[in-house]
C-alpha positions in Angstrom: -12.9 -8.6 19.7 -10.1 -10.2 17.6 -9.3 -8.7 14.3 -10.5 -10.7 11.3 -8.5 -10.5 8.1 -9.4 -12.0 4.8 -7.1 -14.8 3.7 -7.6 -17.3 0.9 -5.6 -20.4 0.7 -4.5 -21.5 -2.7 -3.0 -25.0 -3.3 -1.0 -25.1 -6.4 -0.6 -28.1 -8.7 2.9 -28.5 -7.2 1.3 -29.0 -3.8 2.6 -25.9 -2.1 0.2 -23.9 0.0 0.1 -20.2 -0.6 -1.9 -17.6 1.3 -3.7 -14.8 -0.6 -4.5 -11.7 1.3 -6.5 -8.7 0.0 -5.1 -5.3 0.7 -6.0 -1.6 0.1 -3.0 0.7 -0.6 -3.2 4.5 -0.6 -1.4 6.8 -2.8 -1.6 9.7 -0.3 -0.4 13.0 -1.7 0.3 16.1 0.4 0.1 19.7 -0.9 3.6 19.4 -2.4 2.5 16.2 -4.3 4.8 14.1 -2.2 3.6 10.5 -1.5 3.5 9.0 2.0 5.5 5.7 2.5 5.9 3.5 5.6 9.4 2.2 6.3 9.8 -1.3 7.6 12.5 -3.9 8.3 11.6 -7.6 8.4 14.3 -10.1 7.7 11.6 -12.8 7.4 10.0 -11.1 4.5 11.4 -11.5 1.0 10.2 -9.6 -2.1 9.9 -11.2 -5.5 12.9 -9.2 -6.3 14.9 -11.0 -3.6 15.0 -7.9 -1.4 15.3 -8.6 2.4 15.7 -6.0 5.0 14.6 -2.4 5.0 12.0 -1.2 2.5 9.3 1.4 2.0 5.7 0.8 1.0 2.5 2.8 0.5 0.3 3.0 3.6 -2.7 0.8 3.8 -3.3 -2.8 4.7 -5.4 -6.0 4.8 -9.2 -6.1 4.5 -11.2 -7.3 7.4 -14.0 -9.8 6.8 -16.8 -8.3 4.8 -14.9 -5.0 4.4 -14.7 -3.1 1.0 -11.4 -1.7 -0.3 -12.3 1.9 0.3 -13.5 1.2 3.8 -10.2 -0.7 4.5 -8.2 2.2 3.2 -9.9 4.7 5.4 -9.5 2.5 8.5 -5.9 1.7 7.8 -5.0 5.3 7.1 -6.5 6.3 10.5 -4.7 3.5 12.3 -1.3 4.0 10.7 -1.2 7.8 10.5 -3.8 9.3 12.8 -5.4 11.1 9.8 -9.2 11.0 9.8 -11.7 11.2 7.0 -12.0 14.9 7.6 -8.2 15.3 6.9 -8.4 13.6 3.5 -9.9 14.1 0.1 -10.6 10.6 -1.2 -10.3 9.9 -4.9 -10.7 7.0 -7.3 -9.4 3.4 -7.2 -6.9 3.4 -10.1 -5.1 0.1 -10.2 -4.8 -3.5 -9.0 -2.2 -6.2 -8.9 -0.8 -9.1 -6.9 2.6 -9.0 -5.2 4.3 -12.3 -4.5 6.3 -12.5 -1.3 7.8 -15.0 1.0 7.3 -14.8 4.7 9.5 -17.2 6.7 10.2 -18.9 3.3 6.5 -19.6 2.7 4.6 -18.0 -0.2 2.5 -15.0 0.6 0.5 -13.4 -2.2 -1.3 -10.1 -1.7 -3.9 -8.9 -4.1 -3.8 -5.1 -3.8 -6.0 -2.2 -5.0 -4.6 1.3 -5.1 -6.7 4.3 -4.1 -5.7 8.0 -4.7 -6.1 10.5 -1.8 -4.8 13.9 -0.8 -4.3 15.7 2.5 -3.1 19.2 3.4 -1.7 17.9 6.6 2.0 17.1 6.5 2.2 15.8 10.1 1.4 12.2 10.4 2.2 9.8 13.3 2.3 6.1 13.7 -0.9 5.4 15.5 -2.6 2.0 16.2 -0.2 -0.5 14.6 -0.9 -4.2 14.4 1.5 -6.8 15.8 3.7 -7.1 12.7 3.8 -3.3 12.3 4.8 -2.8 15.9 7.8 -5.0 15.3 8.8 -4.1 11.8 7.7 -0.5 11.1 10.5 2.1 11.5 8.6 5.3 10.4 6.6 7.3 7.9 8.1 9.5 5.3 7.0 11.8 2.5 8.8 11.2 -0.8 8.8 13.7 -3.6 8.2 12.5 -7.2 11.9 13.2 -7.9 13.0 11.1 -4.9 10.8 8.3 -6.0 12.4 8.4 -9.4 16.0 8.4 -8.1 16.0 6.8 -4.7 18.5 4.0 -4.0 16.2 2.7 -1.3 13.7 -0.1 -2.0 10.2 1.5 -2.6 7.2 -0.7 -3.3 5.6 -1.0 -5.7 8.8 -0.8 -7.6 7.1 0.2 -10.8 5.4 3.2 -9.2 8.1 5.4 -10.7 6.8 4.4 -14.2 3.1 5.1 -13.3 3.6 8.2 -11.2 4.0 10.9 -13.8 0.6 10.0 -15.4 -1.1 9.7 -12.0 0.1 13.3 -11.1 -1.2 14.6 -14.4 -4.6 13.0 -13.8 -4.6 13.8 -10.0 -7.3 16.6 -10.2 -9.8 14.4 -12.0 -8.9 11.3 -9.9 -9.5 13.4 -6.7 -12.8 14.6 -8.2 -13.9 10.9 -8.2 -13.4 10.3 -12.0 -12.4 6.7 -11.9 -10.7 5.1 -14.9 -13.0 3.0 -17.0 -11.1 -0.1 -16.0 -8.5 -0.5 -13.2 -5.0 -0.6 -14.5 -3.2 -3.9 -13.7 0.2 -3.1 -12.2 3.2 -5.4 -12.2 4.0 -5.5 -8.5 6.9 -7.9 -8.5 
């Protein structure tokens, strides 16, 4: 059965057509409080910051038709890393935001929600990748908080380094399911 992804089409007053996807992103911590990122290279994808080429982003992906963000996060994590629900402690949704990209010079806007999770497993593997991931994804890597703060590589979301210290402080209660009263709105561009 073909995979169904949710995409909204937005027509701006200027007449350009823009696609809006919905995506779940996972802040997956390991026992050393490192975060898992997926590395990719796609010359046809341009970030709002003008970056083209190699970049790192949090694991996760698009929602399928009728799918909730938490369910998408669990499915995407299993597909991209081989980790199952039994391998992960799932925490709260903590933030949302929209990233504005260009794919083949066409606007691509992705509304994302960010969910905290933790695993004791350090070994992850690229598993059931979709067509884009098979072509673009170059690997998975754990980044320490210090590496996130100082890395010269492009890590998305770029502002994560600003939000990360507070997330780490709040990690025990977030993993206990204590959700923030209101989702933080992150600047993703």
